[in-house]
C-alpha positions in Angstrom: -31.5 60.2 121.6 -31.0 58.0 118.5 -27.5 56.7 118.2 -27.8 56.3 114.4 -28.4 60.0 113.9 -24.9 61.2 115.1 -22.2 62.0 112.5 -19.6 59.6 113.9 -21.2 56.3 113.1 -19.5 53.3 111.4 -20.3 52.9 107.8 -21.3 49.5 106.3 -18.1 49.4 104.3 -16.0 49.9 107.4 -17.9 47.0 109.1 -17.3 44.7 106.1 -13.6 45.6 106.1 -13.2 45.1 109.8 -15.0 41.7 109.8 -13.0 40.7 106.8 -9.8 41.7 108.5 -10.6 39.5 111.5 -12.7 36.8 109.9 -10.5 35.8 107.0 -7.5 34.9 109.1 -9.8 33.3 111.7 -11.4 31.0 109.0 -8.0 30.2 107.6 -6.8 29.1 111.0 -9.9 27.0 111.6 -9.5 25.4 108.2 -5.8 24.6 108.8 -6.6 23.1 112.2 -9.3 20.9 110.7 -7.0 19.7 107.9 -4.3 18.8 110.5 -6.8 17.1 112.8 -8.2 15.0 110.0 -4.7 13.6 109.4 -4.8 12.1 112.9 -7.8 10.0 111.9 -6.4 8.5 108.7 
Protein backbone atom coordinates (compact mmCIF):
# COMPACT_ATOMS: atom_id res chain seq x y z
CA UNK A 1 0.00 0.00 0.00
CA UNK A 2 1.06 3.56 -0.67
CA UNK A 3 1.18 5.62 2.51
CA UNK A 4 0.59 8.87 0.62
CA UNK A 5 -2.82 7.73 -0.60
CA UNK A 6 -4.49 7.59 2.81
CA UNK A 7 -6.69 10.45 3.98
CA UNK A 8 -4.84 11.13 7.25
CA UNK A 9 -1.56 12.47 5.92
CA UNK A 10 0.23 15.60 7.05
CA UNK A 11 -0.15 18.59 4.78
CA UNK A 12 2.86 20.67 3.73
CA UNK A 13 1.43 23.61 5.68
CA UNK A 14 1.31 21.53 8.86
CA UNK A 15 4.91 20.47 8.31
CA UNK A 16 6.05 24.08 7.85
CA UNK A 17 4.19 25.19 10.98
CA UNK A 18 5.56 22.31 13.04
CA UNK A 19 9.16 22.90 11.92
CA UNK A 20 8.75 26.63 12.52
CA UNK A 21 7.34 26.00 15.99
CA UNK A 22 10.41 23.91 16.86
CA UNK A 23 13.06 25.49 14.65
CA UNK A 24 12.63 29.18 15.47
CA UNK A 25 13.19 28.81 19.25
CA UNK A 26 16.01 26.36 18.54
CA UNK A 27 17.78 28.81 16.23
CA UNK A 28 17.19 31.63 18.73
CA UNK A 29 18.82 29.54 21.46
CA UNK A 30 21.82 28.67 19.28
CA UNK A 31 22.21 32.34 18.33
CA UNK A 32 22.08 33.46 21.96
CA UNK A 33 24.60 30.81 22.95
CA UNK A 34 27.01 31.87 20.21
CA UNK A 35 26.71 35.55 21.17
CA UNK A 36 27.47 34.72 24.81
CA UNK A 37 30.32 32.42 23.84
CA UNK A 38 31.92 35.14 21.70
CA UNK A 39 32.01 37.41 24.76
CA UNK A 40 34.41 34.96 26.37
CA UNK A 41 36.94 35.45 23.57
CA UNK A 42 36.99 39.24 23.55
